[in-house]
N, C-alpha and C positions, 0 to 999 in steps of 0.2 A: 131547461127548455132551449130549443134551438130551432131556427127556421131553415128550411131546405126546399129546393125545387125538385120536381120529378126528373129523374136521371142523374141527380147529384149523388156522389158517394159520401157516406157519413162514416167517420172513424171515431172510435172510442178507445181510450188507453187507461189501463189500470196498472201499468208498469210502475214499480216502486212501492206498491202496497205491501204492507207487512202485517203479520199476526203479532199481537202484543206479547204472546207467550213464546214467540220464536218458531212456531210450527210452520211447516211448509204449506203453501196455499195451492188450492186448485181453483180453476175458474170455470164458470158455466154462465154464458150469456144467453138470454132467450127473449122472445117477443111476448109481452103480456097483452094478448088481444082484448081481454075484458076491460083493461084500462084505456085502451086506445080507440080510435074511431076508424082506423084502416081495417077492413074486413078480411084481407088475405094475409098470408105469412110472407115476410121478407126473408131473403136468403142471407143469413148471417155467416160471414166467412171466418173460419178459425174460432168457432164459438167456445172452445175449451182453452183458449190462450188468454194472455193478459191484454192483448190488442185485437180488436175486431173491426170489420167494416161491413157495410151493406149499402146497396143502392136504393134510393127512393124510387119506387116503381114508376116507370114512365106511364103517363096517362092518368096517374092518380090525382084525385081532387084534394082540396084542402082538408086536412084532418091531422090526427096524431098517430104516431107509431111509438108505442111504449116499450122500451128495452130495459131489461133487468139484468144485473150482474149478481 
């Protein structure tokens, strides 16, 4: 969990994660709307990389945005 304000950029980083068998990893980040309370989609930048960012929508009210990797 983290707190953020509208207009704030949030960054997530999975750099350095490894597969226990040594296989190459692929990444796919997405917003799981059913688990959050924010009703619209956020724009996740670089959703198929190990590092992403998105901006908390301006004008949004208190709630949750649930992001899955």
